[in-house]
Residue, then its C-alpha position, 0 to 999 in steps of 0.5 A: x311510956x314507950x319511947x316512939x320509934x325513930x329509925x335514924x336513932x338506931x345504928x345500921x349494920x354493915x352490909x357485907x359485899x355480895x360476890x358477883x354471879x359465875x360467868x353466864x349464870x343469868x344466861x342459863x338460868x332460864x333453861x335450868x329452870x325449865x329443866x326442873x319443872x315437871x313435864x307433862x305427859x303427851x296426850x294420846x293422839x286420837x282421831x278427835x285431836x284435831x278438834x281440840x286444835x280448832x278455835x272455840x267459836x269454830x267447835x261451837x259452830x260445828x256442834x250447832x251444825x251437827x245438832x241442826x243436821x241431825x234435826x234435819x235428817x230426823x225429819x227427812x227420814x220421818x217423812x216416808x211414814x207420813x207419806x205412807x199414810x197419804x198413800x193409804x188415804x189415796x187408795x180409797x176412791x174419791x167417790x167413796x170419800x165424797x159420799x162418806x162426807x155427805x152422808x155422815x154426821x160430819x159437818x162438811x161446809x161449802x167452802x171445804x167442798x169449794x176447796x176439794x173442787x178446786x183441787x180436782x175440777x173433774x171431781x164435782x161432775x161425779x157427784x153434782x147431778x143437778x140441772x140448771x134450774x135446780x142450781x139457780x133455785x139453790x143459789x136464789x135460795x141463799x140469804x144475801x147481805x145487802x149491806x155487803x153490795x152497798 
């Protein structure tokens, strides 16, 4: 059976006295250690190096502004193509448009014509040639929902 190990039962070796470090050793130690470290090469100076000096939050904000600015610019520059389509539609005489809508198989509601009449008040006079009696008869023929009026 093994005898349990007790440190107090073993003799200690005599410790040799350490010599004193040379004068100024600890004052010069940091510079000696730093001199032994490999030096990183200086990065090449580019026109974008100032961007790396900015904080990350500011760089993120600049990137966001750049993306949003690009979106706004693309939207702004794509608008003239849309206005060219509108300009080509504006070149068609309004009486021809109204005749097309009234005579074609397109379903045109009276509310659509009301919006058109509100936008151009002079337009209904060009295609509505009805007397007061005809207008009164047309309005009287419209069904009235009496529950709305009570």
